[in-house]
N, C-alpha and C positions, 0 to 999 in steps of 0.2 A: 461523534461529532461534538460532544461536549469539550472533549480534550482539544480539538481543533480550534474551537472558538477561544478557549483560554490561551492556546498557544499563539493564535493570531493576534489576540490583544496584546500579547508581549512583543509581537513583531513590530507593530505600528500603532500609533495614536491617529493616524489619518483615517477618517471615516470612509472615504472611497476606496482606499487601499484595503481597508478592513472588509468592506463589502465585496470587493473583487475576490479576496481570499476566501471568504465563507462561501460565495457563490461557486467558486471553482470546486470546492469541497463537496457541495451539495449536488453539482450536476456532472461531476466527473464519473465516467463509466469505469467502475472497479468490479473485479471478480473476487469473490471470497472463497478461498480454498481452506481446507482443514487438514492438519497433520494427523498421524495416527493417534496422537494424544489429545486431539481436539482443540490444538492451538490455531487460531485463525491467521491465515496469511492473506493479505490484500495485495491484489496485483492489478495492473491497468488492463482494461479491455484489449484483448488480442494477445495476451501473454501465453506462453507455451509450457509444457511441462518442464522444460529446461528452466525457465524463469522461475517456476514454482520450486523447483529442487534447489536452485541457488539461493532463493530467499528462505526456504525452510532448513535446508542442511548444507550450508556452505562449506563445511569442512570435508564432506564426502563427494561433494559434486565435481570436484576436479579429477576424481578417479573414475567417473562414470564413462562407459563404452557406449551405451545406447539407452533409449527410454521408450516405453510402450504406453 
């Protein structure tokens, strides 16, 4: 969240736009999944295992045949 506030401040100096950006980050529904080496992957609510794989392992995902 702290990174989001800093980045939003760099995006706009308009206080209303800043509030909208921060509110979106606070109330957005996200899923946090972790890779085998405990790296967090943040996905939107409703994401699938395919979305996780594309986010975490983009180089090998193109060779996937199926997911369980």
